[in-house]
C-alpha positions in Angstrom: 0.0 0.0 0.0 1.4 3.4 -1.0 1.1 6.4 1.4 -0.8 9.4 0.3 2.3 11.7 -0.2 4.1 9.0 -2.2 0.9 8.4 -4.3 0.7 12.2 -5.0 4.2 12.1 -6.5 3.4 9.0 -8.5 0.3 10.8 -9.9 2.3 13.9 -10.7 0.5 16.2 -8.2 3.6 16.6 -6.1 5.7 17.6 -9.1 3.2 20.2 -10.1 3.2 21.6 -6.5 7.0 21.6 -6.5 7.0 23.4 -9.9 4.7 26.1 -8.6 7.1 26.7 -5.7 10.0 26.9 -8.1 8.1 29.5 -10.1 7.4 31.5 -7.0 11.1 31.5 -6.2 12.0 32.8 -9.7 9.1 35.3 -9.5 10.8 36.7 -6.4 14.1 37.1 -8.3 12.3 38.9 -11.2 10.4 41.2 -8.8 13.6 42.1 -6.9 15.5 42.7 -10.1 12.7 45.0 -11.4 12.8 46.9 -8.1 16.6 47.3 -8.3 16.3 48.4 -11.9 13.6 51.0 -11.2 15.4 52.4 -8.2 18.6 52.5 -10.3 17.1 54.6 -13.1 15.1 57.0 -11.0 16.5 60.5 -11.0 18.3 61.1 -7.7 15.9 63.8 -6.6 13.2 61.1 -6.6 15.1 59.1 -4.1 15.1 60.7 -0.6 18.1 59.4 1.2 19.3 60.2 4.7 22.3 62.1 3.5 24.9 59.9 5.2 28.2 59.7 3.3 28.6 56.3 1.6 25.0 55.2 2.2 24.6 54.7 -1.5 27.4 52.1 -1.5 25.6 50.2 1.3 22.4 50.3 -0.7 24.3 48.9 -3.8 25.8 46.1 -1.7 22.4 45.2 0.0 20.4 45.4 -3.3 22.7 43.0 -5.1 23.3 40.8 -2.1 19.5 40.4 -2.1 19.3 39.7 -5.8 22.0 37.0 -5.5 20.4 35.5 -2.4 17.0 35.2 -4.1 18.7 33.8 -7.2 20.6 31.2 -5.3 17.4 30.2 -3.5 15.6 29.9 -6.8 18.4 27.8 -8.4 18.6 25.6 -5.3 22.1 24.4 -6.1 24.6 25.5 -3.5 27.7 24.9 -5.5 30.8 26.8 -6.5 29.8 26.9 -10.2 26.3 28.3 -9.3 28.0 30.9 -7.0 30.2 32.0 -9.8 27.4 32.1 -12.5 25.0 34.0 -10.2 27.6 36.4 -8.9 28.8 37.2 -12.5 25.2 37.5 -13.8 24.2 39.9 -11.0 27.4 41.9 -11.4 26.7 42.2 -15.2 23.2 43.3 -14.5 24.5 45.9 -12.1 27.1 47.1 -14.6 24.4 47.5 -17.4 22.3 49.5 -15.0 25.3 51.7 -14.2 25.8 52.4 -17.9 22.1 53.2 -18.2 22.5 55.7 -15.5 24.7 57.8 -17.7 21.6 58.7 -19.7 19.4 59.4 -16.7 19.2 63.1 -15.8 20.9 63.7 -12.5 22.6 60.3 -12.4 26.0 59.1 -13.5 27.7 55.8 -14.0 30.2 54.8 -11.3 32.8 52.0 -11.4 32.8 52.1 -7.6 29.0 51.5 -7.5 29.6 48.7 -9.9 32.2 47.2 -7.6 29.8 47.3 -4.7 27.2 45.6 -6.9 29.6 42.8 -7.5 30.7 42.6 -3.9 27.1 42.5 -2.7 26.3 39.7 -5.2 29.3 37.7 -4.1 28.3 38.1 -0.5 24.7 37.2 -1.1 25.6 34.0 -3.0 28.2 33.1 -0.3 25.6 33.5 2.5 23.3 31.0 0.7 26.1 28.5 0.1 27.4 28.7 3.7 
C-alpha cells in the first residue's frame, strides 16, 4: 500500500506543486530585479536618502546581495559553479544599470558603485552556500 504523499508524487501532483514553488522563487528574483532596476534609473531627486556619506554604497551592496540570495534560493544548487554564475550575472546586471544611469538626468555611471554591486552579489551568494 502506498502512502498518500508518495501516491501524490506518482500521480504527478507533487511535481506540479514543486513546480509552482519553483516558479514563485523565480518570480521573487524577477520582482527584486525589477525593483533594483527601477530604483537605479530614478533621478536622484526622486530618491530621498538620509544624506549619510557612503550610504549609496551600502544600498548597492544590499540590493545586489538580495538579488544574488534570491537567485541562489531559486536555483537551489549551493555549489561553487552556481555561486560564480549568479555572482557574475548579478554583477553584469549591475554594470548594465550603471551604464544606463549615464543617460538618466541627475545620475552618473560609477565604477565604484559597480564594484559594490559585484561585492554584494558575491556576499549574497556566499551566504546562501554557507
